C-alpha positions in Angstrom: -9.2 -194.2 62.9 -5.7 -194.5 61.5 -3.0 -197.1 62.2 -3.1 -199.1 65.4 0.0 -198.9 67.6 1.1 -201.1 70.4 2.9 -199.4 73.4 5.0 -201.7 75.7 5.9 -200.2 79.2 8.2 -201.1 82.0 9.7 -199.3 85.0 12.7 -199.3 87.3 13.0 -198.5 91.0 9.4 -197.6 91.2 8.8 -198.7 94.8 8.4 -196.0 97.5 10.8 -197.4 100.1 13.5 -199.2 98.1 16.3 -196.8 99.2 16.8 -195.8 95.6 16.2 -192.1 94.8 15.6 -192.3 91.0 12.5 -193.7 89.5 12.1 -194.4 85.7 9.2 -195.3 83.5 9.7 -196.3 79.9 7.7 -197.1 76.8 8.6 -198.7 73.5 6.0 -198.3 70.7 5.5 -199.5 67.1 2.7 -200.1 64.6 0.8 -203.3 65.5 1.3 -204.8 62.1 5.1 -204.7 62.6 5.3 -206.4 66.0 5.5 -210.0 64.8 8.5 -209.2 62.6 10.2 -207.2 65.4 9.6 -210.0 67.9 11.0 -212.5 65.4 14.1 -210.5 64.8 14.8 -209.9 68.4 14.6 -213.6 69.0 16.9 -214.3 66.0 19.5 -211.9 67.4 19.5 -214.1 70.6 20.1 -217.3 68.7 22.9 -215.6 66.6 24.7 -215.0 69.9 24.4 -218.5 71.1 21.4 -217.8 73.5 18.0 -219.5 73.7 15.2 -217.7 71.8 13.4 -217.3 75.1 16.4 -215.7 76.9 14.9 -212.7 78.7 16.4 -209.4 77.6 16.8 -207.3 80.8 19.2 -204.4 81.8 20.0 -206.2 85.0 21.4 -209.2 82.9 24.0 -207.1 80.9 27.4 -208.5 81.3 30.7 -208.1 79.5 30.4 -211.7 78.2 27.2 -210.8 76.5 28.1 -207.3 75.5 28.1 -208.0 71.7 24.5 -209.4 72.1 23.2 -206.3 73.8 25.0 -204.0 71.4 23.3 -205.7 68.5 19.9 -205.2 70.2 20.6 -201.5 70.8 21.7 -201.0 67.1 18.7 -202.9 65.9 16.4 -200.5 67.8 18.2 -197.4 66.3 18.3 -198.9 62.8 14.6 -199.7 62.8 12.4 -196.7 61.9 9.4 -198.6 63.3 10.6 -198.6 66.9 10.3 -195.5 69.3 11.1 -195.1 72.9 10.1 -192.5 75.5 11.4 -192.5 79.2 10.2 -190.4 82.2 12.8 -189.9 85.0 11.8 -188.9 88.5 15.2 -187.7 89.9 14.6 -188.0 93.6 11.6 -189.9 95.2 12.7 -188.9 98.6 11.7 -185.3 97.9 8.1 -186.3 97.0 5.4 -184.9 99.2 2.4 -187.1 98.7 0.5 -185.7 101.7 0.5 -182.3 100.1 -1.0 -183.6 96.9 -3.4 -185.9 98.7 -2.1 -189.0 97.1 -0.5 -192.3 97.8 2.8 -193.5 96.2 0.7 -195.9 94.0 -1.5 -193.1 92.9 1.6 -191.0 92.0 2.9 -194.0 90.1 0.0 -194.1 87.7 0.1 -190.3 87.4 3.7 -190.7 86.2 2.4 -193.3 83.7 -0.2 -190.8 82.5 2.7 -188.3 82.0 4.7 -190.9 80.2 2.0 -191.8 77.7 0.1 -188.6 77.1 2.6 -187.1 74.6 2.9 -190.4 72.7 -0.8 -190.6 71.9 -2.1 -189.1 68.6 -5.9 -188.8 68.5 -5.9 -189.9 64.9 -4.5 -193.3 65.7 -5.5 -196.2 68.0 -3.4 -197.8 70.7 -3.0 -201.0 72.7 -1.0 -200.4 75.8 0.8 -203.3 77.6 2.2 -202.9 81.1 4.6 -205.2 82.9 2.8 -206.8 85.8 3.8 -205.1 89.2 2.3 -205.7 92.6 2.0 -201.9 93.0 -0.2 -201.6 89.8 -3.2 -203.8 90.3 -6.0 -204.2 87.7 -8.1 -201.4 89.3 -5.2 -199.0 88.8 -4.9 -200.2 85.2 -8.5 -199.5 84.6 -8.2 -196.1 86.3 -5.3 -195.2 84.0 -7.3 -196.2 81.0 -10.2 -194.0 82.1 -7.9 -191.0 82.8 -6.1 -191.3 79.4 -9.4 -191.7 77.5 -10.9 -188.7 79.3 -7.8 -186.6 78.5 -8.3 -187.4 74.8 -12.1 -187.1 74.8 -12.0 -190.8 73.9 -15.2 -191.8 75.7 -15.8 -194.8 73.3 -12.2 -196.1 73.7 -11.6 -195.7 70.1 -8.1 -194.1 70.6 -6.9 -196.2 73.5 -8.5 -199.5 72.8 -7.1 -201.4 75.8 -4.4 -201.3 78.6 -3.4 -204.8 79.6 -0.9 -206.3 82.1 1.5 -208.8 80.7 4.6 -210.7 81.9 7.8 -209.1 80.5 9.6 -212.4 79.7 6.7 -213.4 77.4 6.6 -210.1 75.5 9.8 -209.1 73.5 9.2 -205.4 73.4 8.3 -205.1 77.1 11.8 -206.6 77.7 13.4 -204.1 75.2 11.6 -201.3 77.2 13.2 -202.7 80.4 16.5 -202.6 78.7 16.4 -199.0 77.8 14.6 -197.9 81.0 17.1 -199.7 83.1 20.0 -198.0 81.1 18.6 -194.5 81.9 18.0 -195.4 85.4 21.6 -196.7 85.7 22.9 -193.4 84.3 20.8 -191.1 86.5 21.9 -193.1 89.6 25.5 -192.4 88.7 26.4 -196.0 88.8 29.6 -197.4 87.4 29.6 -201.1 88.4 29.8 -202.5 84.9 32.1 -201.6 82.0 29.6 -203.2 79.6 26.8 -201.0 80.9 28.8 -197.9 80.6 29.8 -198.7 77.1 26.2 -199.4 76.1 25.1 -196.0 77.7 27.9 -194.3 75.6 26.5 -196.0 72.5 22.9 -194.9 73.4 24.2 -191.3 73.6 26.0 -191.6 70.3 23.1 -193.2 68.4 20.4 -190.8 70.0 22.5 -187.6 69.8 21.4 -186.7 73.4 23.3 -186.6 76.7 20.3 -188.4 78.3 20.5 -186.2 81.4 18.2 -183.5 80.1 14.8 -183.5 78.6 14.5 -183.8 74.9 11.9 -181.7 72.9 8.5 -183.3 73.7 8.0 -184.4 70.1 11.3 -186.2 69.7 10.2 -189.3 68.0 13.0 -191.8 68.3 14.6 -191.6 71.8 12.5 -189.2 73.9 13.6 -188.3 77.4 11.5 -186.4 80.0 13.0 -185.3 83.3 10.1 -184.7 85.6 10.5 -181.8 87.9 7.0 -181.1 89.4 5.2 -182.0 92.5 8.0 -182.0 95.1 6.1 -179.8 97.5 8.7 -177.1 97.6 
């Protein structure tokens, strides 16, 4: 096998009855050998801005007072060729017809994770996948997701997808970075405008990525990949 990559995932507004229409799933990935340097640099950026090294990077914490910190994190991602991001957007959960497709919302959730991850995976590489712990995604579903991804890649010996593991986002820097970008895309698609800092950061993401973030990019876009999911509404 080739290089080993780590994929760090998070999601926003994934619950079925949270009164929020948009659901987003995001993934940051990098070569495993690069992760320690990336973790170290992300912690250094915090300290440079007067924050503790264990300050949790989260989109929900973005504020005008800390705008320069979040901007530096954003620019670090785009300036680092080892970092990549993909996000899947479900535009309107209210239109989902789970009964028609003989599924629960939890089942739909890991189907979306499958759609998020499948285009990232290269059969000539190996991957470790880390998911933020969520009540709706128990260990059995993690194991099922691993099985489905392996079968889709004829990876019956788990040589491509070596493991899928649940972790706590505040303990893993790149899960937190995934939360940051996933939250930004969710904020945009929900048409929110409650924070000048968040709006400025979204504008900067658009500038640095070269995309409007409201439409799907090409499937093989390697730096900032956006997928607007349009299937399975039962219409």
